[in-house]
N, C-alpha and C positions, 0 to 999 in steps of 0.2 A: 566485619565477616558475615554478620547474619543477614546486611541489606545486599551482600553480595550475593546470597544463596538466594534471597527472594528474586533480585534481579535475574539468576539464571533459572529460577524457576519460571519466571514469567515468560523469560525468552523460550523454554522449551515448550509451555503450553501453546504460545503463539504458534511454533514449529509445525506443533500435532496439527494445531486447528486447521493450519493452512494447508498439510498435506491431506489431511482428511477432507477439506471441501474440494481440493483440486482432484481428489480421487473420485468425489462424488460428479464432480462438473468439470470435464476435462479442459473445457474451452473457457473456463473463468479468468486464467492467466491471459489470455489473448484480447480478453474483454476487459480486463483492467489496462493492460497497457495502452489498448487504444483510447478507454476513455481517459485515462491519465494523459495523452497526447494533446487528445481534444480539450480537456482543461487547461492544461500548460499554453496553448496559443489563445485560447481565449483569454485567458490571463494576461499574455501579452499584449495581447490587442488591448485589453482595458487600460493597462497601464500606459499605454501608446497615447490614447485618446483623453487621457488624463495628465498628459504631459509630463509624466516621470521618467 
């Protein structure tokens, strides 16, 4: 029970932080998506070159 409340508090804190950052910097979500796609492509390329 106690650990559930801790997890719920951490999730709520992360949500509040994400909302406040996105309000200050509206384009941060687009940048995160773009950089995530780039990292995924590079990871796939790295794995392909390693022969995995």
